[in-house]
N, C-alpha and C positions, 0 to 999 in steps of 0.2 A: 373622163378627160385622163386620154392615155398619154404617159411622159412619154417622149421620144427617147431612145437608150442614148443619141448622143448627148442628150443634156444632163444624162443624170452625173450626180459627184460623190452625191453621199447615202448609205441608204439603202432602205429596202424602200421602194415604192407604196404609197401606203392607196394607189389607185390602180393599179396593174392586176389583168385580168390573172397572172399566178396568183396573187394574194387571194383573189375571190374564188380560187379554185379551191386554193387548199383551206381557207375557210370554211366554205361550204361540205368539204370531206370531211374535216376536224374539229370542227365547232358546234359542240349542243347548240337546244334552241335557248337553252336558258342564258350561255354566253354569249350569243348572237343578240339576245333582247337588250344585257347590258351595254353592248358596243354598239347597238344604236342609240340608247339612253345618252351615250357619251357622248356621241354624232350629234344628238338633239343641242345639247348644252354647253360645249365645248366649239368655240371658235375654230374652223376647218386650217391646217396649217398642214406643209412637208414634211415628214415625218413624225408623224403624230395624230393629233383625231384629223380621220376616222384611222383607231387604233387597230393594231392586230390582232390581239387578243385580252383577257384579262386574266391579271396574275392577284391571286390571293395568297400568295406566302413566297418569300422567301429566305433560304437558310442556308448556308455555307455555300456552295459553289452552284446551287440549286434554285433555280422559280418552281413552284406550280401554280398551276393557272387555276381555273373554277371548274373545272373536269377533272382534277387531280392527276394532270399530267404533270412530271415529273422532269424540267427541262436546265443538260448544263448550259450556266450564263455566261457566253465567252463572250461575252458585249458588255453589259452593265455599267453603261455611259461611263466606263472607267473611273468606277468610283470604288469598287469592291475588292480593292488591294487585299486586305482581310477578308475577305467572304464576306457574305449578306449576314446581319444577326450575330454579328460578332460579339460574344457576349462580353470581352472586357471594351470594348467601348458603348454598351448598353449599358452595364456596371457604373461605367463613369459618367455618364449622361444620367441615371438616375440619381446618383449622389449626388452631382451639382444642382439637378433641381431641386433635391431637399436643403441644399444647402444656401447656394444663389441662383434661381433662375433668368436677373437679367442684371444686365449688367448696364445703367444710364452714362450716357457720354458724359466726358469730364473726370469720372473717374476711374481706377483700375482695380483686380483685383490679384490675389498669386497665383491663378490658373495662367491667367495672361500673361504672366511676367515669367511664369515655367514655361509656357510656352516658346515666347518669344525667345529664352534663355539657350532653348533645346534646340532651337531652329539657329541662331547662329554659330551657335557648339560645330550642328552638324555641317552648316555651310562651308566652304574654303574660302583664305583668303580675306579680306576686309569686310564682306557679305557679311556689315554686322548690325543693320538696320531691319526693321521689320513694320509693317502694317497691315491689318486684316482687314477683309471686306466678308459679305455673305455670300457673292457669289464671284466665278471667274471673271465673266465678262466685268464685272466692277473692279478687278484689281489691273485686268488690262487700262482701262480708264484710270488707274493710279499711276501705273508705270507711267502712260503720257504724257499726265500733268506732270508728274515730277521732273521726264527729262526737259520738257516746255522752262520748267520753273528753272533746272539748274544748268542749264542749255544756254536759255536767250534763244532758243532756235524753234520752229514749230511746225520743221517737217520731218516724216518717217520715211522707212525706204523698209517694205516688206515684199513678201513672196504674192504671186500669182498664185496659186490652189490654197494657199493656207487659209485655217481656221483658227478665230482669236476670239469667238465669240458673238452673240447676235444682237447686239445693241447698236444702237448706230454708229459710234465711236470706233466701235470694235470691227461692226463689217467694213469699214472703211478702210482699215489697214488689213482686213481680211481680204481674199483671192476668191473663193469659191460663187460662183454665179446662182447658186441656187439660194444664198442671203443677199448679194447685190442686187439682182437684176431688179428692176424697175420698180427701184424703191426711189429713183430722182437722184437730187445732187447730196453727193456724203461731204464727209468731214473735209476740208479744201487741206493740203498738205502732205496728203497721202499718196506718196509715189509707190510704184512697186517694179518688182526685178524679175527675172524668169529664177525660179526652184533650181537646186545646185545643178540638178539632174538634165534641165528641159533642153539642152544641145543635144545631147545625144537624142534624143527622143524623137525631136522635132529634124533634126537635119541627119540623124545616124552617123553621128560622129561618134570615135573612140569616148570610153570611159576617162575622161579627164580628171573625175573628181572634183566635178565642179570648178576647176578654174577659170575655164570661158564666163561663166555667172559671175564670179569676181573680177574678174575684167571690165565685164561688162558694169561692176557695180561701181569700181573706181573711174569708169567713164563716166558716169551719173553723177560722181562728187567731184569730178572737175569742173562740171557746170552746174551743179545743182548746189544754190546758197541754201541754206537756212536750215540744214537737215540737222537735227539733233538728237533721233537716234535711229538703229535700225535693230526692228521686231520681227522673228523669226524662232521658230518651232528647231529645236535640236534634234527630236525625231519628228517628222511628222507622223502623227499618231492614226489617222485616217487610214492610210494607205500604207504606212510603215517605211518611207523612205527614211534612209540612213546614210547622210553623209558622211566621208572619211575625216576621220581627226586632223587630217592637212587642212581642210576647208577651213575649218572653224578655227584652227590656229592661225592662219592668213588674215581672216575675215576678221579677228579679234587686232592685231596687226594693223590692217585696214583702218577700223574701230579707231585707233590709240592716234594712228598721224593724222586722220581727220578730223581729230575733238569729237567725237560719235562717242553717246551710249549705246552700247549692246545690250538688249533686253531681250533676254530668253524667255517664249513661252513652254514651260513646263507644264499645264494645266493638267493635262490626261498624262502626263507619262513619268512625274514625280512622284515620291516614296517608294522605290522599289523597281517599280515593275521592268526594268530593265536591268534590275543586277547590281546597281547601286542606288546610293539615295534620291541623288541630283542626277538628271543624264548629262549635265554638262560636264560631269567627274569624267564621262570617258572621252571624252578632249583635252582634257590634262589647260584647261583655261576657266577663267575666274569673270565671268561676266559683271556688269555695272547693276543689272537690275533681274531677279530671278521671279516670275509671276507661277505662283503653286494653286491648285483648287482640287477639284473633283475629289480624287481619292480623302485628301487632306483632313476630309472629317468623319474619315471610317464608312464611309457609306450610309452613316446615320443621319448629319447634322451637315447642311450646306455651311460650309467652310473654304476660307479663299483667303490672298493674300499676297504681298510681294516681298522680296529679300533684297535691302540695296546695299551697296557699298557706304560707309560711313560720310565718304566725302560728300554723299549725296542729301547729308540731313539737313536744308536749306531752304526749306517751306515753313519756317513757324509762322508767317504773317498770313497764311493763307489756309484753307481748307484741301486737303488733297483728297480726302474721302469723306467724313462726317455722315457716315451711314452708322443709323440708329442702332444697326447690329455688329458695328463694329469692331468692336471687343468681347462680341457673346462667350461669357462666362459655359453656357454650355458647350459652345462650338470650341471654344480652346478645351477644354475637358476631354469632349470627343476624339480632335486633332490630337491631345498628347496622351491618351490612350492606344489609339491607330500607331505612331509612333514608334511608343513604346514594347507594342505587340511585335510589332516589325522586326524589333530588334532583339527581343526575348525568344523570338522563337526561329531564328536564323532566319528569317526569310529572304535577304540578299545573298546569300550564298542558295537556298534554295532554286530561287530564280536565276543564278546563273548557272546551274545544276540543270533545268530544265531548259534553260535557251540550248545548251549544247545539246541535250536529247533531241529537241524540235529544228534545228538545224541538221540534225543526223538524217532525222525519221523524213523532214521534209526535202532535203536533196534524192532522199531515195523515191519517193514521191513523185519529183520531177522527171528524175531518171525514167520512169514508168511511163508516164504518160506525157504526151508530146503536147495537150492541150493546155497544161501548165507551162508558162513562158519565164515565170522569176518566181521566186520564194526569198522569203526577207526575214530576219529576224534579229532582237536583240534584245535577250529577257528571255520574261515570258511577253511579248509581244512578236506576232507575229502574222506574214500577207504571206499569201497564196494567188497569185497572180494567172486568169486565164484567158488565153489568146487563143485565137481561130488559126493562129499561124504565129511560129516565134520568131522571123522573121521581119514579117513587117510589121509585130504587134499587134496586129488587129485585136480589139476586144472582142472578148466573147459576154457579151453584156445578157441575152436572154438565158445561155446558158446556167451562167454563175445564179441569174435570180431561181432556176429551177434548180441547183444544186442547193440553195439555201433553205429554199421551202421542203426540199428532202430528208436535209438536216434536221428542219424542225420539227416535221413528223416522227425522227426516230429519236429527241431526245438533246437536241444540240442546238443551242441558237448563239448565231455570230453578226458582225457587221459583215454589210458589200461597200466596200469603198471606190469610187471612180467607178464607178460600173461592173468590174470585172476582178475587183482584188476583194478574197473574203478575207477577212483582218480578225485574228486571232487576239482577246485579251482576256487569258482566262483572272481568276485571282490568283495571287499567289499562293494561294495554301494549296492549291490542285496540285495531287500528285501525281507520279510518271503515269501510274495506271488510269488514270482518269484521262491523261494526255492522247496516252496511246488509244483509249476508247474512242477520244473525240476524233482524232485524225482516220482512226478505220471507219467511222460515220462518213467522213469528209470523202476519204478517196471512194468509199461504195457509191457515195451521190455522184461522184464525177464520173465513173465511168458508168452508172444508167444512164447520168442524162445526156453524156456526152458519144457510147455507143450504139445508142438507141437509134 
């Protein structure tokens, strides 16, 4: 079944003709045999099985496939800030396995409290309370439950096109059709508004910094009762949409005026990705709840959680999480080692420097190639938007997929978002020389595909 170009929102398409041709040209019979076995046993789903390739090793910024091909991983599912197989994280996990491999509920351990204290020290304002979960989707659920408990109101407002996880409650606040379509009734009270930049893209208005979106939010709040929380990504990580500071500062004022909690989903972007430990630091605001995950566990152990304002510690009579691995001793060791590695190796400053390099290099690419409609950069998170016409912004969907597979053939993996956005998420340990190599691969592929 071929997927329509108009319905593509995230990732490469696992049933496309381009994928099949790439696999036939590049993968050995031995690799194809493993892929066929994977397809036989795993349930099929978009962006997963049937799979693209077979990976046998991952180290630093590289993946290595079964055929010995080394691939720069600028995707990494956003877990690899400190690189794959980071020895500091692995050693911390090994030591913790020898010391305390599992922490039963009702108990704590020194490693759990050390991690909690570290997060509180890093977070601004009165973000002084934490709770951990085994995954980001579960942490979104925690935040939603805490908002209901603290405010006594059950409705949320989030944005279309957002992603907050794949569970039923998370896709209810999420806004991507890939996850919501044909599922049936979703969680009641999950209202949606347009993303900050949608008026410009839909109606051709000038860039107003998202003020019209916030005007509409206030229109909703004047009419919508029982709204307890607004849930947003401070930067939409998939296609790297970056609201201006004024947008979030006004949003903070709106939340305060209407007595609404501001929940920021930083699951894919926290811990150095944008040059600061937390993304909301760029906006000079203090949210009520920050949700973290993905890279929190150093790409070794699944780890997520929330950091909340101290005044929200109001749920002692119920169980917000009650997860079996809530205060995982091994997960806490991995997370603490990850944060320590980022700090000790100056990766925040490095991300800022590489962000400046990426911005300069990508703007040069845009000037040289009319197919590039926009480039967006924040630290070591970048997007290259490919369009057939810069005025109409018509998406170059088929060509973008061809670019992706050409880059894969030349040793670079990245994500395609929204059908036509090359999203680059390099590990924070990536050097400028390695970034230059990756961008050269991309630029050559763009020339090859769109001049053919």
